[in-house]
N, C-alpha and C positions, 0 to 999 in steps of 0.2 A: 744465475743466482736467484735465487726467490727466498723472499722475507716476508710474515705474515706478521700485522701489525697491526694490533683492536679488531683481527676479524676480516683488513683486507691484506690482497696479496700483493705482492709490490716484484716486478722483476727487475733486477740492475743489469743494464746490461752497459761493459764497458765500450768506447768511442772504438768502433770499427778502425780507422785510420790508425789511431795509435798499437792497438792490442795484435792487429795483425803484421805489422811493421816488424821487421828484424835487421838484426846486420849479420854480417858474414864476411869471415875476413879468407880468402883462399890466396894460397899460395900455388902458382900455376907451374907443374915438370913440363922439360921435353922440348923440343923445338920450338921455342915460343919467342925467340928474340932474334930481330930481323926480319920477320914475316909478315910485318904489319898487325901483331897481335894485340896491340894497346890499341890500334884505332880501329878494330874489329870490336873491339870489348867497347870501348866505346860507343860506337855506333848500336849494338844489341843493347848497350843499357837505355840508351832512351828511348829505343823503341819500346820498351818493356818498361818505362818512367820509371827507374833507377835512379837512385843518387850515391855518391863517390867517387871514387879517386881508382886507375891504377899506374902502375912505374914499372920498370924494368929492375933487376936486382944485380948485383955484383957477380954472383953468383950463376947468373944465367935463368934465374928462374922471373916470373911474372908476377906480382903481386897483386892483390887487389880487395878494395872495402867496397861492399854492395849494402847499399841500405833500401830496405822496400818492403813490400808484403810479400810473405812467407813464398806464391804460388810465384808469382813473380822472379823471385830470386833465385827460385828450385827451375825455375825455366832458363835463369840466365846459366846457370851452371852446366845444366844439361849443352845449350850453345858454346860455353866453354869449351867442353869437352872435345867437340866436334873441330872449333876454332876456325880459322881461314884457312884457306884450300893448301898452302902453304907450310902450315903449321903441323909437329905431331905432338901430340898432349899426352903424355905417357901416367901424369897423374896429377889429381886435386887434391891437395891439403886444403880441410875446410875446419877454421872454428867460429861458430856461435855467438855472440858476443851478446851478454843480457843488456836489453834496454838500447839505449842511443850510447854511442862514446861523447865524449866531450864537444865533440863538435859534430855539428850537422850541416848536412850538404845540401844544396839548390841544385847542383847540377851535377854532371857526369864529367867527370876530366883524368889528363895524362897530370900524372905528376913526373918532372926530369929530377 
């Protein structure tokens, strides 16, 4: 955004790290439990420097919260669609949450 003040132009730039960071809450359907999906998710998230968590749900899905740069989160979703070799992902429900949730994460972990 450009602002002109007394003949001088100023460009306001948002903090790159905060403005580019997003949260995505995912619910992953298919054969995703009992196939190493959560541990695959942790491994991939750490490679992409994402934070958040992953958990098995009683309905047979896997749920995850991803926090990080948009491009890295998008790449993570692409990797989750492929999943580990024994998995068969049929659908991923995505909800982008504005800002950060009340809890910010320093790492990526498995929730039980």
